[in-house]
KERO-234202 format. One record per residue (C-alpha): residue number from 1; residue in three letters; y, x, z. Coordinates in Angstrom, 3 decimals, decimal comma, always signed. Each point is the difference from the previous one (the first is absolute). Last residue first. Layout:
N
R num residuo       c2       c1       c3
R NUM     ALA        Y        X        Z
...
END
This chain:
527
R num residuo       c2       c1       c3
R 527     LYS  -26,037  -12,967  +17,930
R 526     ASP   +2,976   -1,608   -1,731
R 525     LEU   +1,889   +3,217   -0,723
R 524     TRP   +3,742   -0,265   -0,498
R 523     VAL   +2,457   +0,695   -2,803
R 522     GLY   +3,603   -1,214   +0,280
R 521     LEU   +1,643   +3,421   +0,282
R 520     TYR   -2,151   +1,550   -2,723
R 519     PRO   +2,858   -0,034   -2,483
R 518     GLU   -0,988   -0,448   -3,647
R 517     THR   +1,225   +2,401   -2,636
R 516     ALA   -1,730   -1,226   -3,138
R 515     THR   +3,270   -1,362   -1,485
R 514     PRO   -1,776   -3,303   -0,709
R 513     ASN   -0,519   -0,482   +3,749
R 512     PRO   -3,347   -0,620   +1,646
R 511     VAL   +0,195   -1,692   +3,421
R 510     TYR   -2,573   +1,341   +2,474
R 509     GLY   +0,069   -2,364   +2,992
R 508     ARG   -3,678   +0,092   +0,883
R 507     ILE   -2,794   +2,508   -0,590
R 506     TYR   -3,313   -1,216   +1,463
R 505     ASN   -1,540   -0,518   -3,452
R 504     ARG   +0,021   +3,703   -0,803
R 503     ALA   +2,518   +0,536   -2,775
R 502     VAL   -0,015   +0,617   -3,748
R 501     LEU   +3,231   +0,287   -1,987
R 500     PRO   +0,245   -1,194   -3,582
R 499     PRO   +2,876   +0,849   -2,347
R 498     THR   +1,376   -2,862   -2,106
R 497     THR   +0,443   +2,110   -3,113
R 496     HIS   +2,290   +0,712   -2,945
R 495     ALA   -1,250   +2,024   -2,944
R 494     ILE   +0,567   +2,609   -2,705
R 493     PRO   +3,640   +0,461   -0,979
R 492     ILE   +0,514   +3,014   -2,298
R 491     ARG   +3,091   +2,001   +0,876
R 490     PRO   +2,896   +1,114   -2,222
R 489     VAL   -1,328   -2,531   -2,521
R 488     GLU   +3,078   -0,228   -2,304
R 487     GLN   -0,521   -3,556   -1,253
R 486     ASP   -1,310   -1,541   +3,222
R 485     ILE   +2,601   +1,935   +1,970
R 484     ILE   +2,784   -1,494   -2,133
R 483     MET   -1,386   -3,514   +0,543
R 482     ASP   -0,267   +0,438   +3,769
R 481     VAL   +3,614   +1,277   +0,034
R 480     GLN   +1,191   -3,221   -1,633
R 479     ARG   -1,991   -2,034   +2,526
R 478     TYR   +1,628   +2,029   +2,766
R 477     ILE   +3,474   -0,836   -1,305
R 476     ALA   -0,724   -3,729   -0,294
R 475     ASP   -1,407   -0,153   +3,533
R 474     ARG   +3,027   +1,850   +1,385
R 473     GLU   +2,406   -2,456   -1,595
R 472     ASN   -1,970   -2,973   +1,291
R 471     LEU   -0,232   +1,522   +3,485
R 470     ASP   +3,777   +0,602   +0,257
R 469     SER   +0,516   +2,654   +2,717
R 468     SER   +0,681   +2,725   -2,537
R 467     ASN   +0,222   +3,730   +0,698
R 466     GLN   -3,715   +0,610   -0,484
R 465     ALA   -0,012   -1,845   -3,307
R 464     GLN   +2,832   +2,133   -1,373
R 463     LYS   -1,726   +3,160   +1,237
R 462     LEU   -3,178   -1,045   -1,765
R 461     LEU   +1,895   -0,770   -3,222
R 460     THR   +1,748   +3,371   -0,014
R 459     LYS   -3,256   +1,886   +0,621
R 458     VAL   -1,722   -2,007   -2,736
R 457     GLN   +2,726   +0,759   -2,535
R 456     ALA   +0,018   +3,718   +0,873
R 455     ASN   -3,715   +0,421   -0,685
R 454     ASP   -1,246   +3,416   +1,084
R 453     TRP   -3,679   -0,564   +0,691
R 452     SER   -1,336   +2,929   +2,053
R 451     ASN   -0,147   -1,946   +3,266
R 450     ASP   -1,813   +1,629   +2,918
R 449     PRO   +3,090   +0,687   +2,122
R 448     ALA   +1,880   -3,286   -0,545
R 447     THR   +3,636   +1,168   +0,017
R 446     PRO   +1,676   -2,222   -2,598
R 445     GLY   -2,335   -2,976   +0,537
R 444     PHE   -3,219   -0,305   -2,015
R 443     PHE   -2,902   -0,550   +2,390
R 442     THR   +1,837   -0,948   +3,199
R 441     PHE   +2,545   -1,963   -2,025
R 440     LEU   -2,819   -1,917   -1,678
R 439     PHE   -2,282   -0,665   +2,969
R 438     ASN   +2,218   -0,454   +3,044
R 437     ASP   +2,643   -1,561   -2,222
R 436     PRO   -2,586   -2,655   -0,855
R 435     ASP   +0,413   -1,529   +3,500
R 434     GLY   -2,340   -1,049   +2,791
R 433     ILE   +0,361   +3,214   +1,966
R 432     ASP   -2,230   +3,046   +0,387
R 431     GLY   -2,023   -0,661   -3,115
R 430     THR   -3,367   +1,686   -0,337
R 429     TRP   +0,163   +2,593   -2,731
R 428     GLY   -2,426   +1,721   -2,291
R 427     LEU   -1,391   +3,340   -1,066
R 426     MET   -1,897   +1,531   -2,870
R 425     TRP   +0,934   +3,231   -1,714
R 424     ALA   +1,072   +1,639   -3,235
R 423     PRO   +1,624   +3,378   -0,743
R 422     PHE   +0,049   +0,901   +3,711
R 421     LYS   +2,470   +2,408   +1,603
R 420     LEU   +2,768   -2,599   -0,029
R 419     LYS   +1,408   +1,262   +3,330
R 418     ASN   -0,461   -3,441   +1,508
R 417     ARG   -3,559   +0,014   -1,421
R 416     ASP   -0,600   +3,294   +1,777
R 415     ASP   +1,169   -1,263   +3,392
R 414     LEU   -2,116   -3,137   -0,145
R 413     TYR   -3,095   +1,957   -1,019
R 412     THR   +0,648   +2,658   +2,642
R 411     GLY   -0,014   -2,668   +2,715
R 410     TRP   -3,087   -1,695   -1,414
R 409     ASP   -2,270   +3,011   -0,502
R 408     GLU   -0,734   +0,982   -3,584
R 407     THR   -1,190   -1,670   -3,219
R 406     LYS   -1,018   +0,779   -3,571
R 405     LEU   -1,474   -1,828   -2,987
R 404     ASN   +0,146   +1,850   -3,336
R 403     VAL   +0,771   -2,655   -2,615
R 402     LYS   -0,683   +0,189   -3,735
R 401     ILE   +2,213   -2,388   -1,939
R 400     GLY   -1,877   -0,625   -3,250
R 399     VAL   -0,133   -3,802   -0,119
R 398     LYS   -3,324   -0,330   +1,847
R 397     GLY   +1,068   +2,691   +2,473
R 396     LEU   +2,784   -2,235   +1,298
R 395     ASP   -2,499   -2,718   +0,901
R 394     SER   -2,342   +2,412   +1,773
R 393     ALA   +2,814   +1,748   +1,851
R 392     PHE   +1,405   -3,314   +1,251
R 391     ALA   -3,470   -1,021   +1,182
R 390     GLN   -0,357   +3,333   +1,823
R 389     ALA   +3,386   -0,602   +1,622
R 388     ILE   -1,231   -3,401   +1,203
R 387     ALA   -3,089   +1,580   +1,525
R 386     GLN   +2,092   +2,676   +1,704
R 385     PRO   +2,655   -2,442   +1,214
R 384     ASN   -2,354   -2,466   +1,707
R 383     PRO   +2,120   -2,795   +1,521
R 382     TYR   +3,072   +0,911   -2,111
R 381     TYR   +2,757   -2,549   +0,837
R 380     PRO   -0,776   -0,072   +3,717
R 379     ARG   -0,426   +3,789   +0,116
R 378     SER   -3,111   +2,137   -0,111
R 377     VAL   +0,532   +3,668   +0,674
R 376     PRO   -0,272   +3,116   -2,187
R 375     MET   +2,326   -1,459   -2,672
R 374     TYR   -0,661   +0,908   -3,618
R 373     TRP   +1,579   +2,713   -2,096
R 372     PHE   -0,417   +0,097   -3,766
R 371     ASP   +0,015   +3,352   -1,785
R 370     THR   +0,594   -0,346   -3,719
R 369     THR   -1,716   +0,473   -3,348
R 368     PHE   +1,278   -1,354   -3,311
R 367     GLY   -0,746   -2,556   -2,724
R 366     ASN   -1,408   +0,917   -3,381
R 365     PRO   +2,638   -1,924   -1,954
R 364     LEU   +2,742   +1,436   +2,239
R 363     GLY   +3,172   -0,167   -2,101
R 362     ALA   +1,487   -2,911   +1,956
R 361     ASP   -0,971   -2,389   -2,805
R 360     ALA   -3,573   +1,263   +0,383
R 359     LEU   +0,140   -0,707   +3,735
R 358     LEU   +1,374   -3,483   -0,701
R 357     LYS   -2,805   -0,641   -2,491
R 356     LYS   -2,656   +1,076   +2,504
R 355     ALA   +1,479   -2,278   +2,686
R 354     LEU   +0,144   -2,903   -2,473
R 353     ASP   -3,706   +0,454   -0,657
R 352     PRO   -0,695   +0,156   +3,749
R 351     ASP   +1,743   -3,370   +0,603
R 350     TYR   +0,334   -1,212   +3,587
R 349     THR   +3,354   -1,783   -0,001
R 348     PRO   +2,800   +1,482   +2,121
R 347     GLY   +2,077   -2,399   +2,105
R 346     LYS   +0,702   -3,704   -0,596
R 345     VAL   +3,726   +0,030   +0,740
R 344     ASP   +1,333   -3,513   -0,657
R 343     PRO   -0,813   -1,089   +3,555
R 342     ASN   +2,521   +2,575   +1,345
R 341     TRP   -0,302   +0,734   +3,716
R 340     GLY   +3,422   +0,815   +1,514
R 339     ILE   +0,102   -2,946   +2,380
R 338     GLY   -2,999   -1,739   +1,566
R 337     LEU   -1,368   +3,114   +1,669
R 336     SER   -3,632   -1,117   -0,323
R 335     PRO   +0,021   +0,818   -3,729
R 334     PRO   -0,143   +3,728   +0,827
R 333     VAL   +2,620   +2,169   -1,776
R 332     LEU   -1,607   +2,899   -1,884
R 331     GLN   -0,981   -2,087   -3,000
R 330     THR   -2,948   -1,909   -1,482
R 329     ALA   -2,177   +0,899   +2,960
R 328     VAL   -3,655   -0,963   -0,315
R 327     SER   -1,244   -1,859   +3,074
R 326     GLY   -1,871   +1,415   +2,966
R 325     ILE   -1,979   -1,226   +3,037
R 324     GLY   -3,070   -1,129   -1,968
R 323     GLY   -1,987   +3,170   +0,559
R 322     TYR   +2,610   +2,402   -1,375
R 321     LEU   -2,302   +2,325   -1,992
R 320     ALA   -1,658   -2,008   -2,773
R 319     GLU   +2,497   -2,810   -0,588
R 318     VAL   +3,052   +2,210   +0,551
R 317     ILE   -1,428   +2,680   -2,298
R 316     GLY   -0,880   -2,493   -2,721
R 315     GLY   +3,466   -1,543   +0,085
R 314     ARG   +1,681   +3,402   -0,052
R 313     ASN   -1,898   +1,182   -3,052
R 312     ILE   +2,076   +3,131   -0,503
R 311     ALA   +0,686   +1,156   -3,562
R 310     ALA   +3,059   -2,221   -0,587
R 309     ALA   +1,852   +1,531   +2,956
R 308     MET   -0,882   +3,528   -1,088
R 307     ALA   +1,185   -0,754   -3,529
R 306     GLN   +3,295   -1,424   +1,269
R 305     ARG   +0,591   +3,203   +1,952
R 304     VAL   -0,796   +2,073   -3,087
R 303     LYS   +2,269   -2,175   -2,143
R 302     VAL   +2,829   +0,478   +2,510
R 301     ASN   -0,056   +3,759   -0,573
R 300     ASP   +1,137   +1,946   +3,088
R 299     PHE   -3,611   -0,174   +1,147
R 298     PRO   -1,073   +2,572   -2,616
R 297     LYS   +1,441   +2,179   +1,385
R 296     GLN   +1,267   +0,515   +3,530
R 295     LYS   +3,347   -1,260   +1,334
R 294     GLN   -1,378   -3,496   -0,494
R 293     ASN   -2,324   +0,504   +2,949
R 292     VAL   -2,417   -2,917   +0,043
R 291     ASN   -0,622   -2,813   +2,488
R 290     ILE   -2,997   -2,321   +0,178
R 289     TYR   +0,436   -3,164   +2,035
R 288     ALA   -1,278   -2,103   +2,881
R 287     VAL   +2,353   -2,738   +1,193
R 286     ASN   +0,667   -1,617   +3,343
R 285     LEU   +1,171   -3,082   +1,868
R 284     SER   -3,111   -2,135   +0,436
R 283     PRO   -0,588   -1,701   +3,356
R 282     ARG   -2,586   +1,896   +2,110
R 281     LEU   -3,443   -1,574   -0,037
R 280     VAL   -1,979   -0,007   +3,262
R 279     VAL   -3,782   +0,309   -0,067
R 278     SER   -1,829   -0,782   +3,241
R 277     LEU   -2,933   +1,813   +1,538
R 276     ASN   -2,763   -0,635   +2,518
R 275     ARG   -1,409   -2,878   -2,020
R 274     ASP   -0,588   +2,336   -2,963
R 273     ARG   -0,036   -2,004   -3,241
R 272     ARG   +3,634   +0,759   -0,892
R 271     ALA   -0,515   +3,702   +0,675
R 270     ASP   -3,073   +0,046   -2,248
R 269     PRO   +1,927   -1,661   -2,817
R 268     LEU   +2,831   +2,544   +0,438
R 267     ASP   -2,220   +3,092   -0,219
R 266     GLU   +0,212   +0,208   -3,814
R 265     VAL   +3,788   +0,047   +0,321
R 264     ASN   -0,132   +3,195   +1,996
R 263     ILE   +2,048   -0,655   +3,127
R 262     GLY   +3,466   +1,528   +0,226
R 261     GLU   +1,154   -1,465   +3,311
R 260     MET   -1,628   +0,158   +3,384
R 259     MET   -0,429   -1,740   +3,339
R 258     ASP   -1,749   +0,461   +3,335
R 257     ILE   -1,502   +3,472   -0,338
R 256     SER   -3,328   +1,180   +1,447
R 255     GLY   -1,195   -3,600   -0,339
R 254     SER   -2,976   +0,767   -2,211
R 253     LYS   +1,346   -2,107   -2,846
R 252     VAL   +3,483   +1,530   +0,443
R 251     SER   -1,413   +3,514   -0,213
R 250     LEU   -2,265   -0,866   -2,936
R 249     TYR   +3,121   -1,154   -1,847
R 248     ARG   +1,786   +3,273   +0,709
R 247     ALA   -2,994   +1,999   -1,174
R 246     SER   -0,083   -2,025   -3,216
R 245     ASN   +3,728   +0,460   -0,621
R 244     ASP   -0,132   +3,782   +0,515
R 243     PRO   +3,257   +1,414   +1,364
R 242     ILE   -0,447   -1,012   +3,654
R 241     ALA   +3,384   +0,584   +1,643
R 240     ARG   +0,139   -1,697   +3,388
R 239     ILE   +2,925   -1,892   +1,519
R 238     VAL   -0,645   -0,379   +3,736
R 237     VAL   +2,041   -2,623   +1,852
R 236     GLN   +0,039   -0,208   +3,775
R 235     ASP   +0,399   -2,431   +2,895
R 234     LEU   +0,222   -3,054   -2,230
R 233     GLY   +1,737   -3,276   +0,864
R 232     PRO   +3,395   +1,448   -0,842
R 231     VAL   +2,958   -0,834   +2,286
R 230     ASP   +2,210   -2,715   -1,452
R 229     GLY   +3,307   +1,485   -1,090
R 228     TRP   +2,077   +2,850   +1,472
R 227     TYR   -3,072   +2,167   +0,522
R 226     ASN   -0,115   +1,582   +3,458
R 225     PRO   -3,792   +0,093   +0,274
R 224     ASN   -0,245   +1,805   -3,365
R 223     LYS   -3,720   -0,217   -0,767
R 222     THR   -1,682   +3,200   -1,137
R 221     LEU   -0,330   +1,648   -3,388
R 220     THR   -2,703   +2,290   -1,380
R 219     ILE   +0,027   +1,461   -3,510
R 218     HIS   -3,324   +0,998   -1,539
R 217     ASP   -2,076   +2,382   -2,108
R 216     GLY   +1,654   +1,903   -2,835
R 215     PRO   +2,711   +1,303   +2,277
R 214     VAL   -0,709   -0,572   +3,715
R 213     TRP   +3,122   -1,880   +1,036
R 212     GLU   +0,611   -0,731   +3,650
R 211     VAL   +1,601   -2,396   +2,493
R 210     PHE   +2,800   -1,873   -1,814
R 209     GLN   +1,331   -3,097   +1,686
R 208     PHE   -0,706   -3,588   -1,013
R 207     ALA   +2,220   -3,098   -0,053
R 206     GLY   +2,791   +1,944   -1,652
R 205     THR   +3,183   +1,652   +1,350
R 204     GLY   -0,520   +3,309   -1,791
R 203     VAL   -1,170   +3,548   +0,708
R 202     PRO   -2,126   +1,755   -2,629
R 201     ASN   -1,578   +3,408   +0,729
R 200     LYS   -1,493   +1,087   -3,347
R 199     TYR   +3,065   -0,465   -2,228
R 198     ALA   +2,254   +1,128   +2,840
R 197     ASN   -1,385   +3,532   -0,243
R 196     ALA   +2,953   +1,758   -1,681
R 195     ILE   +2,503   -2,351   +1,662
R 194     ASP   -0,953   +1,162   +3,478
R 193     ALA   +2,439   -1,170   +2,699
R 192     MET   +2,227   -1,666   -2,594
R 191     MET   -2,743   -2,464   -0,947
R 190     ALA   -0,858   -0,860   +3,597
R 189     THR   +3,617   -0,635   +0,959
R 188     PRO   +0,724   -1,924   -3,211
R 187     SER   -2,887   -2,373   +0,791
R 186     ALA   -1,164   -1,483   -3,297
R 185     ILE   +1,164   -3,211   -1,693
R 184     ALA   -2,247   -1,155   -2,821
R 183     MET   +1,660   -0,375   -3,399
R 182     ALA   -3,055   +1,460   -1,755
R 181     PRO   -2,002   -3,159   +0,707
R 180     LEU   +2,480   -2,043   -2,053
R 179     ALA   +1,506   -2,865   +2,028
R 178     MET   +3,591   +1,127   -0,592
R 177     ASN   -0,829   -0,099   -3,709
R 176     LEU   -0,358   -3,780   +0,200
R 175     LEU   +3,478   -0,196   +1,533
R 174     PHE   +1,565   +2,059   -2,800
R 173     THR   -1,883   -1,559   -2,929
R 172     GLY   +2,944   -1,697   -1,725
R 171     GLN   +2,192   +3,062   +0,327
R 170     PRO   +3,771   -0,442   -0,082
R 169     GLN   +2,033   +3,133   -0,718
R 168     SER   +1,330   +2,983   +1,946
R 167     LEU   -1,734   -1,229   +3,135
R 166     THR   +1,119   +0,056   +3,632
R 165     PHE   -2,615   -0,238   +2,742
R 164     GLN   +1,114   -1,028   +3,480
R 163     VAL   -1,789   +0,608   +3,309
R 162     THR   +0,167   -2,054   +3,184
R 161     LEU   -1,936   +0,547   +3,239
R 160     ASP   +1,707   +3,069   +1,416
R 159     ASP   +3,350   -0,882   -1,583
R 158     ILE   +1,428   -0,129   -3,522
R 157     VAL   -2,042   +2,992   -1,161
R 156     ASP   +0,630   +0,633   -3,680
R 155     VAL   -2,344   +0,610   -2,931
R 154     SER   +1,961   +1,012   -3,085
R 153     THR   -0,015   +0,006   -3,807
R 152     ILE   -3,404   -1,602   -0,479
R 151     VAL   -0,394   -0,557   -3,758
R 150     ASP   -0,136   +3,466   -1,596
R 149     SER   -3,028   +1,358   +1,878
R 148     TRP   -1,239   -3,527   +0,734
R 147     GLY   -2,317   -0,648   -2,922
R 146     ALA   -2,502   -1,727   +2,283
R 145     THR   -2,960   +1,403   -1,897
R 144     ASP   +1,694   +3,124   -1,310
R 143     ILE   +2,272   +1,615   +2,583
R 142     TYR   -1,057   -1,555   +3,290
R 141     TYR   -3,631   -0,319   -1,091
R 140     ASP   -0,127   +3,512   -1,432
R 139     PHE   +1,238   +1,673   +3,191
R 138     SER   -1,088   +3,434   -1,368
R 137     ASP   -0,718   +2,205   +3,010
R 136     THR   -1,512   +3,320   -1,164
R 135     ALA   +2,866   +2,201   +1,257
R 134     ASN   -0,009   -1,775   +3,350
R 133     ARG   +2,830   -2,311   +0,945
R 132     TRP   +1,938   -0,390   +3,234
R 131     PRO   +2,837   +2,349   -0,997
R 130     SER   +1,378   -2,778   -2,221
R 129     ASN   +1,419   +1,402   -3,229
R 128     GLU   -1,818   -2,512   -2,220
R 127     ASP   +1,570   -2,793   +2,030
R 126     GLY   -1,757   -3,322   -0,613
R 125     TRP   -3,212   +0,299   +1,984
R 124     ARG   +1,487   +1,881   +2,951
R 123     ASP   +3,065   -2,257   +0,030
R 122     PHE   -2,266   -3,046   +0,025
R 121     ASN   -1,958   +1,323   +2,973
R 120     TRP   +3,071   +1,070   +1,997
R 119     LYS   +1,727   -3,330   -0,690
R 118     VAL   -2,937   -1,971   +1,372
R 117     ALA   -0,190   +2,228   +3,079
R 116     GLN   +3,739   -0,458   +0,641
R 115     ALA   -0,441   -3,769   -0,278
R 114     ASN   -2,517   +0,004   +2,848
R 113     PHE   -3,563   +0,836   +0,962
R 112     PRO   +0,014   +1,684   +3,369
R 111     THR   -2,021   +3,110   +0,885
R 110     GLY   -3,306   -0,489   +1,820
R 109     ASP   -2,077   +2,245   -2,286
R 108     HIS   -1,686   -3,092   -1,509
R 107     PHE   +3,400   -1,241   -1,117
R 106     THR   +1,772   -2,601   +2,103
R 105     VAL   +1,170   -3,563   -0,630
R 104     GLY   +2,135   -1,613   +2,715
R 103     GLU   +2,247   -2,039   -2,257
R 102     ARG   -0,849   -0,971   -3,550
R 101     LEU   +2,416   +0,941   -2,759
R 100     HIS   +2,687   -2,020   -1,780
R  99     PHE   +0,209   +1,167   -3,611
R  98     VAL   +3,259   -0,159   -1,978
R  97     TYR   -0,314   +0,083   -3,768
R  96     THR   +3,034   +0,746   -2,162
R  95     LEU   +0,334   +0,007   -3,793
R  94     GLY   -1,169   -3,531   -0,844
R  93     ASP   +3,575   -1,118   -0,692
R  92     PRO   -0,159   -2,710   +2,677
R  91     GLY   -1,282   +2,499   +2,599
R  90     ILE   -3,579   -0,447   +1,191
R  89     ASP   -0,864   -0,489   +3,666
R  88     TRP   -3,250   +0,979   +1,702
R  87     SER   -2,445   -1,116   +2,666
R  86     LYS   -2,577   +1,366   +2,475
R  85     ALA   -0,041   +3,498   -1,503
R  84     LEU   -2,951   +2,005   +1,287
R  83     ALA   -2,196   -2,607   -1,686
R  82     PRO   +1,464   -3,154   -1,497
R  81     ARG   -1,859   -1,708   -2,856
R  80     ILE   -0,151   +0,575   -3,738
R  79     ASN   -2,095   -2,075   -2,363
R  78     THR   -2,539   +2,254   -1,715
R  77     THR   -2,859   -2,223   +1,103
R  76     SER   -3,280   +0,277   +1,935
R  75     GLY   +1,710   +0,085   +3,395
R  74     ASP   +3,763   +0,481   -0,232
R  73     PHE   +1,204   +3,246   -1,452
R  72     ALA   +2,103   +2,263   +2,191
R  71     LEU   +3,664   +0,739   +0,734
R  70     LEU   +1,743   +2,778   +1,944
R  69     ARG   -3,155   +2,055   -0,393
R  68     ASP   -2,660   +0,745   +2,592
R  67     PHE   -2,143   +3,106   +0,480
R  66     ILE   -3,437   +0,905   +1,323
R  65     GLN   -2,181   -2,709   -1,569
R  64     ASP   +1,734   +0,169   -3,378
R  63     THR   -0,342   +3,787   +0,156
R  62     ALA   -3,793   -0,195   -0,194
R  61     ARG   -0,444   -2,181   -3,080
R  60     PHE   +3,206   +1,539   -1,393
R  59     SER   -1,737   +3,355   -0,480
R  58     GLU   -2,930   -1,598   -1,820
R  57     GLY   +2,392   -2,087   -2,087
R  56     ASP   +1,577   +3,019   -1,630
R  55     THR   +3,706   +0,652   -0,549
R  54     VAL   +0,822   +2,545   +2,698
R  53     VAL   +3,253   +1,528   +1,318
R  52     ALA   +1,516   -2,814   +2,081
R  51     PRO   -3,350   -0,997   +1,496
R  50     ASP   -0,366   +3,252   +1,970
R  49     LEU   -3,722   -0,115   +0,703
R  48     LYS   -0,975   +2,194   -2,941
R  47     VAL   -2,678   -0,118   -2,727
R  46     SER   -2,159   -2,611   +1,689
R  45     ASP   -3,727   +0,263   -0,600
R  44     GLY   -2,029   -1,721   -2,683
R  43     GLY   -2,561   -2,762   -0,479
R  42     ARG   +0,642   -2,161   +3,047
R  41     GLY   -1,894   -1,132   +3,075
R  40     PHE   +1,705   -1,898   +2,827
R  39     VAL   -1,211   +0,359   +3,578
R  38     PHE   +1,456   -2,455   +2,551
R  37     ILE   -0,578   +1,075   +3,602
R  36     GLY   -0,182   -2,529   +2,806
R  35     GLY   +2,428   -1,926   +2,116
R  34     GLU   +1,113   -3,585   +0,323
R  33     GLY   -1,030   -3,276   -1,566
R  32     ARG   +2,152   -2,810   -1,393
R  31     ALA   +2,001   +2,567   -1,897
R  30     PHE   +3,125   -0,721   -1,949
R  29     ALA   +1,229   -1,674   -3,153
R  28     LEU   -2,441   -2,847   -0,394
R  27     PRO   -0,413   -0,536   -3,714
R  26     LEU   +2,170   -2,718   -1,558
R  25     SER   -1,741   -3,210   -0,992
R  24     GLY   +0,460   -1,750   +3,351
R  23     ALA   +1,737   -2,985   -1,529
R  22     ALA   +3,073   +0,605   +2,138
R  21     ASN   +0,154   +3,615   -1,151
R  20     ALA   -0,284   -1,004   -3,635
R  19     ALA   +2,761   -2,577   +0,442
R  18     HIS   +2,259   +2,521   +1,750
R  17     LEU   -0,463   +2,540   -2,810
R  16     ALA   +0,515   -2,594   -2,721
R  15     LEU   +3,208   -1,194   +1,664
R  14     LEU   +1,229   +3,589   +0,279
R  13     ALA   -0,737   +0,660   -3,660
R  12     ALA   +1,920   -3,096   -1,043
R  11     PRO   +2,982   +0,897   +2,205
R  10     GLY   +0,292   +3,575   -1,314
R   9     LEU   -1,596   +2,926   +1,750
R   8     GLY   +1,487   +3,070   +1,733
R   7     LEU   -2,266   -0,603   +2,981
R   6     ALA   +2,818   +0,097   +2,551
R   5     ASN   +2,222   -2,368   -1,920
R   4     ARG   +2,796   +1,737   -1,871
R   3     ARG   +3,600   +0,173   +1,208
R   2     LYS   +2,564   +0,219   -2,804
R   1     MET   +2,891   +2,325   +0,742
END
């Protein structure tokens, strides 16, 4: 087997990392001060605290503090680094991965972390007949995002600190997927003791332990004094749900919370002027889009989808409502990924006359009426979803598409869009790994729950790309898929953003990650 370096990086990347560290340009990883309570304000509550069965960033914001994965992302990048696994070996055929686990790690309930615990978690996620599932558990990340349901054939315990994964076929993103927030390792003992309520009583190995969850208000975590890595510099973390962006901003200005995301773009200039605050930009790895249900008429007609795309003034909306943090998306893959972004795809052109012609060609010269669902919480890619939805409705109305705007609470919204209950809706995606597979396969793979676009060619191409470890081959395949999507418009790309976070000026050690799931382990309060 081929032994990889501990960071999983090539020689050039390692040299760059060491050079940056020597130059002092990397953020300090851990606290220079001790103690205190860090209060983070966000727009919505978590759905569940079992990371294996959720897909939303608000749930992962909390679970990423409580749980660890075998691998993690390094600092502000999507380069992988060791976590619960200290090193790994890859078989020459790319079909076996052996992970060497850390010694002396315990779950928050005092039970040992070992290879048996890793196998138990993966068996629970991958075995649809596992008794340790609830009826509503979906394991979308394991099945859809990672695409592991037909790739991982076995997880075998070699000894207490060694576990082997055997694959049915090579997967170029396998190690990156190991760092997905949903691949967090939970205590089997705690889960089996009360599987029905495990989603609200999480037990992991992370830097912080769960204390309480008051739904709709806050989640409280406390420092794990027995953490296997550097002990956190904070005594407690409180993650507060403050749905209104303005109220959340006033909270950080007054000092009642320490940090927030989801600021109204019109408040950004004020935040930048305030000497008590600092604005931190998260690296871009996201896309906002409009989705439609092609199982409902008239969205099964490609001309209708093309008409909607042509009717929306995406450039005007980004300029007016994104406050300088957004750029118009030409496609669903963000340009920051490097591979899989097609420079030849220019995206929909704003052309109301063309939109009217396309509707007439589709047999709808007078347009049509539809419900359009907008998100009840701000997200990095939609800083003010209601205002943006109103702009969509205005533009669509000008070409004869009358829109009835509707919304509902966040958890129900996510569940209903998975069940394709909406005719048209707005949503987006922040990448979990630095790879186009995490966008395109997640959106259009064979089992994607909210995908109504049945395109056999695209599904075949995405699987081919996923099973290749040749970056040039994968890049070419994804560019081909980008072109097909541009023609068929299964989703309308809207924008990419560099999401701003606002912090009190005494916050130190917060390292924003493009995946939007930053650990609070390195945060400390300089006051």
